Backbone of each chain as ProteinMPNN parsed JSONL, in Angstrom:
{"seq_chain_A": "XXXXXXXXXXXXXXXXXXXXXXXXXXXXXXXXXXXXXXXXXXXXXXXXXXXXXXXXXXXXXXXXXXXXXXXXXXXXXXXXXXXXXXXXXXXXXXXXXXXXXXXXXXXXXXXXXXXXXXXXXXXXXXXXXXXXXXXXXXXXXXXX", "coords_chain_A": {"N_chain_A": [[95.94, 83.458, 87.161], [94.942, 86.884, 87.49], [95.27, 90.445, 88.104], [92.661, 91.105, 88.105], [91.271, 89.023, 89.178], [91.912, 88.394, 91.827], [91.532, 89.328, 95.326], [92.542, 92.556, 96.18], [94.354, 95.238, 97.843], [94.152, 98.764, 98.418], [96.546, 101.061, 99.487], [96.314, 103.702, 101.94], [97.338, 106.031, 100.845], [96.757, 105.853, 98.125], [94.0, 106.279, 97.932], [93.92, 108.883, 98.966], [95.673, 110.494, 97.339], [94.363, 109.978, 94.978], [91.718, 110.967, 95.331], [92.25, 113.609, 95.755], [93.099, 114.229, 93.305], [95.802, 114.454, 92.706], [98.396, 115.944, 90.92], [100.903, 114.795, 90.813], [100.52, 112.124, 91.027], [98.806, 110.855, 88.951], [97.898, 108.329, 88.289], [96.693, 107.31, 90.533], [94.195, 108.558, 90.726], [93.058, 107.521, 88.433], [92.997, 104.8, 89.042], [91.228, 104.815, 91.186], [88.943, 105.64, 89.871], [88.499, 103.398, 88.348], [87.819, 101.432, 90.089], [85.713, 99.689, 90.217], [86.323, 97.644, 88.519], [87.888, 95.94, 89.823], [88.617, 93.713, 92.633], [88.384, 94.856, 95.699], [89.747, 94.965, 98.859], [89.071, 96.398, 101.937], [90.533, 97.043, 104.797], [90.118, 97.511, 108.397], [92.193, 99.213, 109.478], [92.921, 100.854, 107.284], [90.463, 102.026, 106.709], [90.016, 103.527, 109.043], [92.154, 105.268, 108.887], [91.43, 106.716, 106.639], [89.192, 107.959, 107.679], [90.433, 109.655, 109.432], [91.806, 111.339, 107.77], [90.016, 112.552, 106.13], [86.987, 114.564, 106.075], [84.036, 113.846, 108.057], [81.617, 113.879, 106.493], [82.671, 113.621, 103.969], [83.865, 111.113, 104.025], [81.587, 109.595, 104.387], [80.278, 110.072, 101.96], [82.147, 109.005, 100.174], [82.153, 106.279, 100.876], [79.549, 105.753, 100.319], [79.632, 105.908, 97.565], [81.306, 103.725, 97.058], [79.578, 101.731, 97.794], [78.117, 101.223, 95.596], [79.27, 99.175, 94.346], [78.799, 96.473, 95.515], [79.658, 93.812, 95.33], [82.263, 94.006, 94.745], [83.781, 95.542, 96.436], [85.043, 95.057, 99.541], [84.455, 95.577, 102.87], [85.994, 95.608, 105.979], [85.516, 95.807, 109.308], [86.704, 94.679, 111.475], [89.22, 94.28, 114.004], [92.659, 93.28, 113.467], [94.743, 90.359, 114.171], [96.737, 90.364, 117.101], [99.006, 88.757, 117.282], [99.84, 88.451, 114.64], [100.441, 91.087, 114.021], [102.575, 91.513, 115.738], [104.37, 89.711, 114.636], [105.07, 91.008, 112.218], [106.138, 93.31, 113.287], [108.404, 92.288, 114.502], [109.812, 91.693, 112.266], [110.615, 94.138, 111.521], [108.791, 96.176, 110.977], [107.025, 99.254, 111.603], [104.438, 99.905, 114.053], [101.973, 100.718, 112.779], [102.321, 100.08, 110.025], [102.728, 97.393, 110.38], [100.222, 96.627, 111.26], [98.679, 97.014, 108.944], [99.944, 95.165, 107.214], [99.415, 92.824, 108.622], [96.604, 92.676, 108.506], [96.331, 92.176, 105.743], [97.683, 89.756, 105.381], [96.138, 88.124, 107.017], [93.737, 88.028, 105.635], [94.494, 86.898, 103.296], [95.188, 88.497, 101.176], [96.939, 89.284, 98.285], [98.084, 91.359, 96.932], [99.143, 94.649, 97.342], [98.45, 97.967, 96.607], [100.398, 100.762, 96.485], [101.81, 104.016, 96.872], [103.888, 104.586, 98.412], [107.178, 104.391, 98.474], [108.868, 103.426, 100.347], [107.461, 101.752, 101.894], [107.398, 98.884, 103.62], [109.549, 97.99, 102.196], [111.948, 96.899, 102.972], [111.328, 94.595, 104.248], [111.633, 91.17, 104.597], [110.394, 88.369, 102.667], [107.582, 88.976, 102.366], [104.075, 88.26, 102.523], [102.638, 89.262, 100.475], [102.636, 91.191, 97.413], [103.907, 94.464, 96.614], [102.679, 97.003, 94.701], [103.081, 99.869, 92.6], [100.724, 102.471, 91.652], [100.791, 102.993, 88.888], [101.957, 100.674, 87.884], [100.007, 98.844, 88.566], [97.919, 99.708, 86.932], [99.078, 99.226, 84.443], [99.205, 96.47, 84.522], [96.48, 95.93, 84.608], [95.711, 96.87, 82.089], [97.129, 95.172, 80.485], [95.907, 92.71, 80.838], [93.333, 93.174, 80.16]], "CA_chain_A": [[95.266, 84.508, 87.926], [95.38, 88.242, 87.177], [94.864, 91.465, 89.08], [91.199, 91.193, 88.084], [90.661, 87.848, 89.819], [92.224, 88.297, 93.26], [91.286, 90.491, 96.173], [93.725, 93.395, 96.377], [94.072, 96.39, 98.713], [94.799, 100.05, 98.154], [97.044, 101.771, 100.656], [95.577, 104.954, 102.143], [97.826, 107.102, 99.948], [96.095, 105.743, 96.81], [92.717, 106.976, 98.065], [94.108, 110.309, 99.22], [96.161, 111.142, 96.11], [93.332, 109.82, 93.947], [90.574, 111.848, 95.573], [92.764, 114.98, 95.598], [93.555, 114.328, 91.901], [97.152, 115.006, 92.828], [99.053, 115.84, 89.608], [102.106, 113.963, 90.903], [100.125, 110.712, 91.017], [97.551, 110.738, 88.195], [97.445, 106.928, 88.236], [95.834, 107.036, 91.699], [92.838, 108.978, 90.373], [92.53, 106.565, 87.442], [92.691, 103.549, 89.753], [90.01, 105.043, 91.966], [87.85, 105.66, 88.888], [88.28, 102.057, 87.793], [87.773, 100.5, 91.224], [84.668, 98.693, 89.951], [86.869, 96.538, 87.719], [88.757, 95.135, 90.696], [88.065, 93.253, 93.908], [89.203, 95.643, 96.628], [89.525, 94.693, 100.277], [89.348, 97.596, 102.74], [90.586, 96.659, 106.211], [89.842, 98.523, 109.426], [93.265, 100.203, 109.614], [92.834, 101.815, 106.169], [89.206, 102.777, 106.881], [90.197, 104.513, 110.113], [93.066, 106.309, 108.392], [90.63, 107.592, 105.765], [88.357, 108.781, 108.566], [91.273, 110.687, 110.042], [92.337, 112.243, 106.746], [88.906, 113.219, 105.449], [85.912, 114.986, 106.957], [83.022, 112.777, 108.163], [80.682, 113.848, 105.354], [83.42, 113.153, 102.792], [83.991, 109.653, 104.176], [80.242, 109.058, 104.161], [80.024, 110.113, 100.509], [83.058, 108.072, 99.504], [81.686, 104.914, 101.09], [78.289, 105.65, 99.562], [80.027, 105.589, 96.181], [81.81, 102.345, 97.033], [78.465, 100.794, 97.968], [77.573, 100.891, 94.27], [79.936, 97.936, 93.911], [78.769, 95.62, 96.713], [80.381, 92.545, 95.14], [83.641, 94.304, 94.366], [84.507, 96.219, 97.514], [84.74, 94.381, 100.811], [84.861, 96.408, 104.007], [86.116, 94.808, 107.199], [85.708, 96.677, 110.485], [87.312, 93.936, 112.575], [90.669, 94.424, 114.243], [93.417, 92.097, 113.087], [95.262, 89.67, 115.354], [97.97, 90.931, 117.676], [100.145, 87.874, 116.985], [100.323, 88.776, 113.288], [101.069, 92.412, 114.097], [103.89, 91.322, 116.377], [105.243, 89.034, 113.667], [105.619, 92.003, 111.298], [107.005, 94.214, 114.062], [109.693, 91.605, 114.684], [110.517, 91.752, 110.98], [111.123, 95.5, 111.347], [107.735, 97.153, 110.655], [106.408, 100.077, 112.642], [103.144, 99.362, 114.454], [100.917, 100.971, 111.786], [102.585, 99.252, 108.84], [102.522, 96.003, 110.797], [98.77, 96.394, 111.302], [98.225, 96.854, 107.549], [100.466, 93.889, 106.71], [98.7, 91.74, 109.312], [95.271, 92.6, 107.885], [96.413, 91.571, 104.41], [98.019, 88.331, 105.525], [94.992, 87.431, 107.62], [92.686, 87.834, 104.623], [95.051, 86.264, 102.097], [95.318, 89.469, 100.084], [98.289, 89.081, 97.768], [98.59, 92.564, 96.256], [98.863, 95.958, 97.931], [98.838, 99.072, 95.735], [100.85, 101.867, 97.342], [102.788, 104.936, 96.29], [104.966, 104.781, 99.383], [108.263, 103.518, 98.001], [109.582, 102.853, 101.494], [106.567, 100.91, 102.674], [107.725, 97.461, 103.721], [110.541, 97.659, 101.164], [113.063, 96.112, 103.509], [110.816, 93.447, 104.997], [111.811, 89.969, 103.769], [109.351, 87.331, 102.542], [106.215, 89.442, 102.583], [103.109, 87.354, 101.889], [101.943, 89.97, 99.373], [103.514, 92.073, 96.649], [103.536, 95.879, 96.681], [102.75, 97.603, 93.368], [102.678, 101.268, 92.465], [99.474, 102.599, 90.901], [101.045, 102.875, 87.435], [102.197, 99.257, 87.59], [98.706, 98.175, 88.649], [97.17, 100.047, 85.71], [99.712, 98.495, 83.334], [98.756, 95.069, 84.616], [95.074, 95.908, 84.221], [95.605, 97.047, 80.64], [97.707, 93.997, 79.836], [94.987, 91.575, 80.917], [91.984, 93.598, 79.786]], "C_chain_A": [[95.802, 85.881, 87.552], [94.901, 89.19, 88.274], [93.336, 91.591, 89.146], [90.533, 90.074, 88.902], [90.816, 87.822, 91.331], [91.764, 89.53, 94.026], [92.603, 91.245, 96.343], [93.356, 94.498, 97.381], [94.778, 97.626, 98.199], [95.316, 100.588, 99.482], [96.297, 103.109, 100.76], [96.03, 106.034, 101.168], [97.174, 107.039, 98.562], [94.757, 106.495, 96.855], [92.931, 108.483, 98.167], [94.625, 111.036, 97.968], [95.106, 111.074, 95.006], [92.21, 110.824, 94.111], [90.989, 113.321, 95.453], [93.113, 115.273, 94.142], [94.937, 114.959, 91.859], [97.9, 114.831, 91.499], [100.332, 115.013, 89.626], [101.777, 112.468, 90.788], [98.807, 110.525, 90.249], [97.011, 109.3, 88.155], [96.525, 106.6, 89.417], [94.382, 107.415, 91.387], [92.231, 107.99, 89.377], [92.154, 105.234, 88.107], [91.381, 103.672, 90.533], [88.777, 105.05, 91.049], [87.484, 104.257, 88.434], [88.13, 100.992, 88.885], [86.746, 99.383, 90.991], [85.127, 97.537, 89.094], [87.635, 95.545, 88.584], [87.962, 94.561, 91.868], [88.934, 93.872, 94.999], [88.768, 95.384, 98.074], [89.968, 95.906, 101.092], [89.354, 97.22, 104.223], [90.412, 97.847, 107.154], [90.917, 99.615, 109.489], [93.162, 101.281, 108.524], [91.562, 102.66, 106.308], [89.402, 103.88, 107.92], [91.172, 105.62, 109.696], [92.316, 107.271, 107.462], [89.746, 108.508, 106.611], [89.156, 109.921, 109.194], [91.785, 111.706, 109.036], [91.251, 113.026, 106.004], [87.877, 113.664, 106.48], [84.816, 113.912, 106.973], [82.063, 112.72, 106.972], [81.364, 113.356, 104.083], [83.585, 111.63, 102.83], [82.649, 108.994, 103.858], [79.939, 108.997, 102.661], [80.884, 109.089, 99.766], [82.561, 106.631, 99.66], [80.32, 104.683, 100.442], [78.571, 105.302, 98.108], [80.507, 104.146, 96.087], [80.66, 101.332, 97.109], [77.771, 100.484, 96.639], [78.182, 99.607, 93.726], [79.975, 96.928, 95.069], [79.533, 94.306, 96.563], [81.866, 92.761, 94.919], [84.464, 94.925, 95.489], [84.071, 95.612, 98.85], [85.327, 95.197, 101.959], [84.887, 95.548, 105.263], [86.462, 95.712, 108.383], [86.408, 95.977, 111.646], [88.789, 94.282, 112.744], [91.366, 93.158, 113.764], [94.073, 91.491, 114.329], [96.604, 90.258, 115.801], [99.197, 90.088, 117.328], [100.723, 88.189, 115.604], [101.009, 90.144, 113.271], [102.481, 92.278, 114.667], [104.883, 90.635, 115.441], [105.886, 90.069, 112.738], [106.467, 93.043, 112.03], [108.389, 93.592, 114.261], [110.518, 91.62, 113.401], [111.018, 93.172, 110.673], [110.082, 96.553, 111.01], [107.394, 98.019, 111.868], [105.019, 99.505, 112.918], [102.077, 99.519, 113.355], [101.092, 100.131, 110.536], [102.356, 97.78, 109.172], [101.031, 95.664, 110.828], [98.226, 96.185, 109.891], [98.66, 95.493, 107.012], [99.711, 92.714, 107.336], [97.294, 91.56, 108.739], [95.341, 91.84, 106.566], [96.731, 90.084, 104.511], [96.823, 87.54, 106.06], [93.918, 87.108, 106.577], [93.196, 87.168, 103.35], [95.123, 87.197, 100.901], [96.763, 89.453, 99.588], [98.87, 90.292, 97.052], [98.17, 93.807, 97.033], [99.331, 97.012, 96.933], [99.193, 100.246, 96.637], [101.842, 102.738, 96.589], [103.958, 105.18, 97.244], [106.118, 103.828, 99.059], [109.025, 102.876, 99.158], [108.76, 101.796, 102.222], [106.964, 99.438, 102.548], [108.829, 97.017, 102.769], [111.641, 96.753, 101.699], [112.611, 94.892, 104.318], [110.914, 92.189, 104.116], [110.574, 89.073, 103.763], [107.941, 87.82, 102.884], [105.233, 88.481, 101.905], [102.295, 88.036, 100.789], [102.967, 90.828, 98.641], [103.018, 93.508, 96.788], [103.764, 96.481, 95.294], [102.439, 99.084, 93.445], [101.429, 101.331, 91.582], [99.696, 102.437, 89.401], [101.258, 101.409, 87.048], [100.878, 98.478, 87.628], [97.889, 98.454, 87.385], [97.745, 99.322, 84.499], [99.249, 97.047, 83.326], [97.287, 94.949, 84.207], [94.918, 96.001, 82.707], [96.134, 95.815, 79.885], [96.699, 92.836, 79.798], [93.567, 91.93, 80.492], [91.632, 93.08, 78.387]], "O_chain_A": [[97.002, 86.029, 87.318], [94.228, 88.793, 89.225], [92.789, 92.115, 90.117], [89.363, 90.183, 89.269], [89.958, 87.295, 92.039], [91.625, 90.619, 93.467], [93.643, 90.647, 96.616], [92.185, 94.665, 97.724], [95.862, 97.548, 97.62], [94.602, 100.571, 100.485], [95.72, 103.583, 99.781], [95.227, 106.85, 100.715], [97.051, 108.066, 97.895], [94.426, 107.248, 95.939], [92.218, 109.264, 97.537], [94.081, 112.07, 97.582], [94.974, 111.998, 94.202], [91.794, 111.461, 93.144], [90.176, 114.173, 95.094], [93.39, 116.417, 93.781], [95.2, 115.875, 91.079], [98.029, 113.712, 91.003], [100.801, 114.575, 88.575], [102.651, 111.653, 90.49], [97.809, 110.091, 90.824], [95.807, 109.088, 88.005], [95.676, 105.715, 89.314], [93.455, 106.685, 91.738], [91.048, 107.66, 89.458], [91.135, 104.626, 87.78], [90.549, 102.765, 90.538], [87.716, 104.537, 91.406], [86.32, 103.958, 88.168], [88.296, 99.8, 88.628], [86.895, 98.274, 91.504], [84.407, 96.548, 88.95], [87.986, 94.453, 88.137], [86.79, 94.886, 92.063], [90.078, 93.464, 95.199], [87.608, 95.558, 98.447], [91.095, 96.381, 100.954], [88.293, 97.093, 104.834], [90.54, 99.008, 106.765], [90.594, 100.802, 109.546], [93.298, 102.471, 108.807], [91.582, 103.864, 106.055], [89.003, 105.024, 107.704], [91.025, 106.771, 110.109], [92.539, 108.481, 107.494], [89.575, 109.685, 106.295], [88.629, 111.003, 109.451], [92.157, 112.817, 109.413], [91.529, 114.025, 105.341], [87.889, 113.201, 107.62], [84.681, 113.153, 106.013], [81.733, 111.635, 106.494], [80.725, 112.75, 103.222], [83.462, 110.951, 101.811], [82.582, 107.982, 103.161], [79.413, 108.002, 102.16], [80.416, 108.403, 98.857], [82.55, 105.862, 98.699], [79.981, 103.561, 100.065], [77.855, 104.511, 97.494], [80.157, 103.428, 95.15], [80.749, 100.23, 96.568], [76.933, 99.584, 96.569], [77.676, 99.024, 92.767], [81.051, 96.572, 95.548], [80.003, 93.746, 97.553], [82.642, 91.806, 94.909], [85.692, 94.842, 95.491], [82.899, 95.653, 99.226], [86.527, 95.466, 102.007], [83.922, 94.848, 105.57], [87.544, 96.295, 108.45], [86.677, 96.593, 112.677], [89.504, 94.54, 111.776], [90.75, 92.097, 113.665], [93.967, 92.052, 115.419], [97.466, 90.594, 114.99], [100.285, 90.619, 117.107], [101.94, 88.193, 115.418], [102.022, 90.336, 112.598], [103.441, 92.849, 114.148], [106.076, 90.936, 115.451], [107.092, 90.025, 112.494], [107.407, 93.594, 111.457], [109.408, 94.279, 114.197], [111.748, 91.569, 113.433], [111.745, 93.389, 109.703], [110.434, 97.709, 110.779], [107.467, 97.566, 113.01], [104.489, 98.725, 112.128], [101.365, 98.566, 113.039], [100.135, 99.537, 110.041], [101.852, 97.018, 108.347], [100.628, 94.558, 110.468], [97.411, 95.291, 109.662], [97.86, 94.759, 106.431], [99.406, 91.732, 106.66], [96.846, 90.436, 108.513], [94.515, 90.967, 106.3], [96.132, 89.26, 103.82], [96.541, 86.431, 105.605], [93.278, 86.058, 106.63], [92.421, 86.905, 102.431], [95.12, 86.752, 99.753], [97.698, 89.591, 100.377], [100.019, 90.26, 96.612], [96.993, 93.994, 97.341], [100.468, 96.965, 96.464], [98.38, 100.674, 97.458], [102.619, 102.249, 95.769], [104.902, 105.898, 96.911], [106.05, 102.629, 99.329], [109.744, 101.896, 98.965], [109.277, 101.046, 103.051], [106.864, 98.845, 101.474], [109.029, 95.821, 102.554], [112.197, 95.938, 100.963], [113.417, 94.244, 104.985], [110.349, 92.149, 103.024], [109.812, 89.031, 104.729], [107.203, 87.15, 103.606], [105.526, 87.948, 100.835], [101.367, 87.442, 100.24], [104.026, 91.15, 99.179], [101.837, 93.737, 97.051], [104.881, 96.475, 94.775], [101.623, 99.509, 94.263], [101.113, 100.384, 90.862], [98.884, 101.815, 88.717], [100.788, 100.964, 86.001], [100.659, 97.57, 86.826], [97.25, 97.556, 86.837], [97.002, 98.858, 83.634], [98.944, 96.475, 82.28], [96.897, 93.989, 83.544], [94.097, 95.3, 82.115], [95.653, 95.471, 78.805], [96.657, 92.077, 78.83], [92.693, 91.063, 80.472], [90.534, 93.334, 77.894]]}, "seq_chain_B": "XXXXXXXXXXXXXXXXXXXXXXXXXXXXXXXXXXXXXXXXXXXXXXXXXXXXXXXXXXXXXXXXXXXXXXXXXXXXXXXXX", "coords_chain_B": {"N_chain_B": [[56.504, 117.022, 80.35], [54.946, 114.764, 80.521], [55.405, 113.737, 77.998], [58.085, 113.168, 78.189], [58.048, 111.182, 80.196], [56.645, 109.262, 78.789], [58.465, 108.679, 76.783], [60.483, 107.594, 78.309], [59.182, 105.329, 79.238], [58.82, 103.996, 76.818], [61.45, 103.57, 76.096], [62.276, 101.948, 78.194], [60.681, 99.726, 77.722], [61.783, 98.888, 75.351], [64.358, 98.215, 76.173], [63.771, 96.147, 77.902], [63.203, 94.18, 76.15], [65.59, 93.323, 75.266], [68.255, 90.886, 75.248], [69.327, 89.288, 78.303], [72.063, 89.583, 78.971], [72.864, 91.813, 77.562], [71.247, 93.728, 78.713], [72.255, 93.699, 81.326], [74.796, 94.635, 80.853], [74.269, 97.27, 80.097], [73.173, 98.238, 82.489], [75.403, 98.004, 84.154], [77.082, 99.852, 82.952], [75.692, 102.193, 83.531], [75.901, 102.21, 86.31], [78.692, 102.521, 86.549], [79.073, 105.019, 85.293], [77.59, 106.735, 86.97], [78.962, 106.353, 89.345], [81.474, 107.418, 88.661], [80.814, 110.068, 88.101], [79.922, 110.854, 90.64], [82.267, 110.491, 92.089], [83.92, 112.383, 90.908], [82.583, 114.73, 91.611], [82.844, 114.605, 94.38], [85.628, 114.722, 94.617], [86.093, 117.323, 93.709], [84.79, 118.751, 95.695], [86.352, 118.119, 97.927], [88.823, 119.13, 97.119], [88.214, 121.859, 97.023], [87.706, 122.305, 99.713], [90.26, 121.803, 100.738], [91.661, 123.9, 99.57], [90.462, 126.074, 100.864], [91.357, 125.542, 103.443], [93.984, 125.997, 103.106], [95.597, 123.886, 102.356], [95.869, 122.781, 99.911], [98.098, 122.922, 98.291], [99.976, 121.385, 99.527], [103.084, 119.697, 99.879], [104.243, 116.603, 98.375], [105.848, 115.196, 100.156], [105.021, 116.285, 102.598], [102.409, 115.358, 102.684], [102.816, 112.576, 102.751], [104.157, 112.414, 105.194], [102.175, 113.228, 106.973], [100.307, 111.193, 106.519], [101.733, 109.002, 107.466], [101.967, 109.69, 110.146], [99.284, 109.654, 110.984], [98.757, 106.968, 110.532], [100.249, 105.671, 112.547], [99.043, 106.747, 114.834], [96.4, 105.789, 114.639], [96.823, 103.012, 114.705], [98.013, 102.737, 117.216], [95.903, 103.523, 118.821], [94.114, 101.456, 118.376], [95.529, 99.134, 119.113], [97.274, 99.481, 121.263], [96.023, 100.262, 123.521]], "CA_chain_B": [[56.861, 116.004, 81.348], [54.243, 113.533, 80.139], [56.103, 113.227, 76.819], [59.346, 112.594, 78.663], [57.702, 109.917, 80.866], [56.271, 108.329, 77.726], [59.703, 108.253, 76.118], [61.188, 106.71, 79.252], [58.453, 104.057, 79.184], [59.121, 103.333, 75.53], [62.851, 103.149, 76.161], [62.332, 100.813, 79.126], [60.072, 98.582, 77.015], [62.742, 98.405, 74.366], [65.466, 97.556, 76.885], [63.265, 94.887, 78.459], [63.156, 93.166, 75.09], [66.968, 92.891, 74.989], [68.698, 89.704, 75.993], [69.71, 89.729, 79.653], [73.475, 90.007, 79.037], [72.942, 93.193, 77.056], [70.637, 94.572, 79.759], [73.197, 93.805, 82.449], [75.884, 95.489, 80.385], [73.786, 98.652, 80.169], [73.039, 98.59, 83.907], [76.755, 98.185, 84.674], [77.589, 101.129, 82.427], [75.035, 103.256, 84.308], [76.536, 102.212, 87.645], [80.04, 103.088, 86.407], [78.959, 106.454, 84.997], [77.141, 107.447, 88.174], [80.067, 106.314, 90.306], [82.523, 108.366, 88.241], [80.298, 111.43, 88.33], [79.927, 111.092, 92.084], [83.662, 110.602, 92.532], [84.423, 113.673, 90.425], [81.959, 115.774, 92.443], [83.463, 114.523, 95.711], [86.995, 115.223, 94.469], [86.046, 118.799, 93.63], [84.4, 119.247, 97.019], [87.51, 117.98, 98.81], [89.843, 120.097, 96.671], [87.783, 123.194, 97.472], [87.917, 122.357, 101.165], [91.704, 121.911, 100.962], [92.042, 125.273, 99.205], [90.01, 126.921, 101.98], [92.206, 125.28, 104.615], [95.384, 126.285, 102.751], [96.35, 122.625, 102.278], [95.793, 122.225, 98.553], [99.431, 122.855, 97.686], [100.896, 120.61, 100.365], [104.018, 118.896, 99.086], [104.082, 115.158, 98.49], [106.495, 114.773, 101.407], [104.146, 116.677, 103.718], [101.248, 114.444, 102.712], [103.288, 111.275, 103.234], [104.464, 112.543, 106.625], [100.897, 113.251, 107.683], [99.706, 109.856, 106.43], [102.495, 108.117, 108.365], [101.61, 110.055, 111.523], [97.929, 109.151, 111.239], [98.833, 105.494, 110.594], [100.715, 105.264, 113.878], [98.027, 107.148, 115.828], [95.265, 104.864, 114.525], [97.24, 101.681, 115.165], [98.215, 102.807, 118.671], [94.571, 103.591, 119.424], [93.478, 100.136, 118.279], [96.278, 97.978, 119.609], [98.123, 99.734, 122.432], [95.232, 100.728, 124.667]], "C_chain_B": [[56.246, 114.66, 80.974], [54.949, 112.884, 78.95], [57.391, 112.533, 77.243], [59.089, 111.235, 79.328], [57.375, 108.842, 79.836], [57.514, 107.775, 77.04], [60.493, 107.292, 77.021], [60.527, 105.331, 79.246], [58.81, 103.279, 77.929], [60.543, 102.768, 75.549], [62.989, 101.916, 77.054], [61.756, 99.553, 78.479], [61.073, 97.987, 76.037], [63.875, 97.631, 75.057], [65.018, 96.198, 77.431], [63.21, 93.783, 77.412], [64.556, 92.645, 74.739], [67.265, 91.597, 75.72], [69.357, 90.168, 77.296], [71.167, 90.208, 79.737], [73.625, 91.465, 78.589], [72.341, 94.165, 78.079], [71.613, 94.79, 80.916], [74.367, 94.715, 82.098], [75.493, 96.974, 80.489], [73.692, 99.11, 81.627], [74.421, 98.86, 84.512], [77.346, 99.515, 84.206], [76.986, 102.317, 83.196], [75.651, 103.376, 85.7], [77.895, 102.9, 87.564], [79.987, 104.599, 86.167], [78.569, 107.253, 86.235], [78.233, 107.47, 89.236], [81.111, 107.371, 89.944], [82.073, 109.812, 88.418], [80.349, 111.786, 89.805], [81.333, 111.306, 92.61], [84.242, 111.959, 92.125], [83.88, 114.808, 91.305], [82.601, 115.787, 93.834], [84.899, 115.056, 95.666], [87.015, 116.75, 94.475], [85.705, 119.401, 94.99], [85.614, 119.216, 97.969], [88.616, 118.962, 98.413], [89.486, 121.512, 97.121], [88.007, 123.361, 98.975], [89.412, 122.524, 101.48], [92.209, 123.307, 100.616], [91.692, 126.218, 100.353], [90.919, 126.773, 103.198], [93.679, 125.573, 104.335], [96.244, 125.038, 102.632], [96.446, 122.064, 100.867], [97.177, 122.04, 97.938], [100.455, 122.182, 98.594], [101.829, 119.8, 99.469], [103.74, 117.405, 99.301], [104.678, 114.665, 99.807], [105.634, 115.104, 102.625], [102.966, 115.717, 103.838], [101.67, 113.075, 103.245], [103.577, 111.315, 104.737], [103.182, 112.508, 107.452], [100.231, 111.872, 107.672], [100.407, 108.889, 107.394], [102.141, 108.395, 109.818], [100.248, 109.47, 111.888], [97.946, 107.627, 111.372], [99.233, 105.025, 111.991], [99.684, 105.587, 114.959], [96.868, 106.15, 115.835], [95.642, 103.496, 115.095], [97.435, 101.67, 116.682], [96.861, 102.81, 119.382], [93.897, 102.213, 119.423], [94.208, 99.051, 119.069], [97.148, 98.231, 120.85], [97.333, 100.162, 123.656], [94.895, 99.588, 125.597]], "O_chain_B": [[56.866, 113.601, 81.076], [55.083, 111.662, 78.882], [57.743, 111.468, 76.736], [59.802, 110.264, 79.072], [57.764, 107.682, 79.975], [57.612, 106.581, 76.754], [61.085, 106.317, 76.556], [61.204, 104.303, 79.248], [59.064, 102.075, 77.969], [60.801, 101.657, 75.087], [63.71, 100.972, 76.73], [62.277, 98.453, 78.665], [61.2, 96.769, 75.905], [64.292, 96.563, 74.608], [65.779, 95.229, 77.425], [63.174, 92.599, 77.746], [64.697, 91.659, 74.015], [66.599, 91.258, 76.699], [69.872, 91.283, 77.386], [71.47, 91.135, 80.488], [74.4, 92.235, 79.157], [72.85, 95.266, 78.286], [71.775, 95.904, 81.415], [74.862, 95.466, 82.938], [76.289, 97.812, 80.913], [74.082, 100.229, 81.959], [74.6, 99.809, 85.276], [78.02, 100.212, 84.965], [77.666, 103.305, 83.475], [75.891, 104.474, 86.202], [78.22, 103.751, 88.392], [80.753, 105.359, 86.758], [79.139, 108.307, 86.515], [78.415, 108.466, 89.937], [81.573, 108.122, 90.803], [82.852, 110.671, 88.831], [80.768, 112.883, 90.176], [81.577, 112.169, 93.453], [84.959, 112.598, 92.895], [84.612, 115.719, 91.69], [82.867, 116.851, 94.392], [85.33, 115.761, 96.579], [87.833, 117.378, 95.146], [86.259, 120.427, 95.386], [85.86, 120.167, 98.711], [89.265, 119.554, 99.275], [90.356, 122.271, 97.548], [88.439, 124.416, 99.442], [89.783, 123.287, 102.373], [93.089, 123.837, 101.295], [92.504, 127.048, 100.764], [91.213, 127.746, 103.892], [94.525, 125.419, 105.216], [97.465, 125.101, 102.783], [97.03, 121.003, 100.65], [97.4, 121.113, 97.16], [101.659, 122.389, 98.444], [101.415, 119.282, 98.431], [103.094, 117.007, 100.271], [104.091, 113.825, 100.489], [105.529, 114.311, 103.561], [102.576, 115.317, 104.935], [100.983, 112.483, 104.077], [103.277, 110.365, 105.46], [103.112, 111.85, 108.489], [99.667, 111.435, 108.675], [99.762, 108.07, 108.05], [102.027, 107.474, 110.628], [100.075, 108.873, 112.951], [97.245, 107.062, 112.211], [98.634, 104.104, 112.546], [99.476, 104.802, 115.883], [96.412, 105.719, 116.894], [94.887, 102.899, 115.863], [97.065, 100.705, 117.352], [96.698, 102.171, 120.421], [93.193, 101.861, 120.369], [93.576, 98.154, 119.628], [97.698, 97.289, 121.42], [97.911, 100.4, 124.716], [94.235, 99.796, 126.615]]}, "name": "protein", "num_of_chains": 2, "seq": "XXXXXXXXXXXXXXXXXXXXXXXXXXXXXXXXXXXXXXXXXXXXXXXXXXXXXXXXXXXXXXXXXXXXXXXXXXXXXXXXXXXXXXXXXXXXXXXXXXXXXXXXXXXXXXXXXXXXXXXXXXXXXXXXXXXXXXXXXXXXXXXXXXXXXXXXXXXXXXXXXXXXXXXXXXXXXXXXXXXXXXXXXXXXXXXXXXXXXXXXXXXXXXXXXXXXXXXXXXXXXXXXX"}
């Protein structure tokens, strides 16, 4: 299995740095450009964070663009289970990070792309790996 | 305009004669190109808005701090109410 075969998720920072074309994180913009090559799962927590970080018309446009890849981008508006959130809180996550982790575990997503080097770094036995955008692109190029 | 329509018709006829894998490849390329153009246009729109709001030169730390704040607010709204 490669990064092209499994459902993965982008952390909110990937979308934000990518859409801003932030020069500190050029890999985020490239990942966003190449989103159609991947299978990307977008859980409620990330969607709502995007809604809070962007203007409504910008979110509408962004999701309109994503809709060009109906088989590649899966949007889930459902809340995740409290029991899973509590599990990650007990492991040391803040509520928000626990919600993201719970969404991923619930859906069996095994890869999260994030630029936040502290995100879940100290949580043992995560059911998914956390990759930076550059590492994800390297993996994409290796298997392409 | 009529000439252009005619050329489009001719082009479509030619594409329709291609094998389906080649047609699908062309359609996918069109989807990708349009997506990238749209994304670029949206990026520019958002960058202009950030410039207007004086947020374009926010530091990485400021952005991460704001993202972390929003994460907690959203999660609290969904799960603590």
